[in-house]
C-alpha positions in Angstrom: 0.1 -0.3 0.3 1.3 3.5 -1.1 1.0 5.9 1.7 2.9 9.4 -0.4 4.8 10.0 -3.3 6.8 13.6 -2.3 7.3 14.9 -5.6 8.5 18.5 -6.7 5.7 19.4 -8.8 3.5 20.2 -6.3 0.1 21.1 -8.8 -1.8 17.8 -9.0 -2.2 17.7 -12.7 1.4 17.7 -13.4 2.0 15.2 -11.4 -0.5 13.0 -12.4 -0.4 13.6 -16.1 2.8 14.3 -16.6 5.5 13.0 -13.8 7.7 10.3 -15.2 9.4 8.6 -12.5 12.9 9.9 -12.9 11.3 13.6 -11.0 9.8 11.4 -7.8 12.2 11.9 -5.0 11.1 10.0 -1.6 8.4 7.0 -1.9 7.3 5.7 1.7 5.4 2.4 1.8 3.8 1.9 5.4 5.8 4.5 7.0 9.2 3.4 5.6 10.9 5.4 3.5 11.4 3.0 0.0 13.0 5.4 -2.7 15.1 8.5 -2.0 17.2 10.8 -4.3 16.5 8.7 -7.3 17.8 5.5 -5.0 16.3 2.5 -4.2 16.7 1.5 -0.6 15.0 -1.8 0.5 16.1 -4.1 -3.3 19.3 -5.2 -4.7 18.8 -3.1 -8.0 21.5 -4.8 -9.7 20.1 -7.8 -8.7 16.7 -7.3 -10.5 18.4 -6.4 -13.6 20.9 -9.1 -13.7 17.5 -11.4 -13.1 15.3 -10.0 -15.6 17.8 -10.4 -18.4 18.3 -13.7 -17.6 14.8 -14.1 -18.0 14.3 -12.5 -21.0 17.0 -14.5 -22.5 15.7 -17.1 -21.5 11.9 -16.2 -23.0 13.3 -15.8 -26.4 15.0 -19.4 -25.8 12.1 -20.6 -25.8 10.2 -18.8 -28.4 12.9 -19.3 -30.8 12.9 -23.5 -29.9 9.0 -22.7 -30.1 9.2 -21.4 -33.6 11.7 -23.9 -34.4 10.3 -27.3 -33.4 6.6 -26.0 -35.4 7.1 -27.6 -38.4 6.7 -24.8 -40.2 8.2 -21.6 -42.3 7.7 -19.4 -39.3 11.9 -19.7 -38.8 13.4 -19.4 -41.9 10.6 -16.5 -42.5 12.3 -14.8 -39.7 15.6 -15.5 -40.1 15.2 -14.0 -44.1 13.7 -10.9 -42.3 10.2 -11.7 -43.8 8.8 -11.3 -39.7 
């Protein structure tokens, strides 16, 4: 549950419609500071990024193998740039 976000812009429409994540200064959840000064304090961002990249690689590999084993010309069409 999100308690509050402290943001540079004080005008609600600007916050809702034009704010970017990089503009968020602080996030407090359940009374605990989660993000401060653009830095995530509660999780290891490098570990998350590493795991996400590995998951994406495995997913791409599974998708490739699925197409490769489908018995269609889809893989050939992909390799030749048609898809």
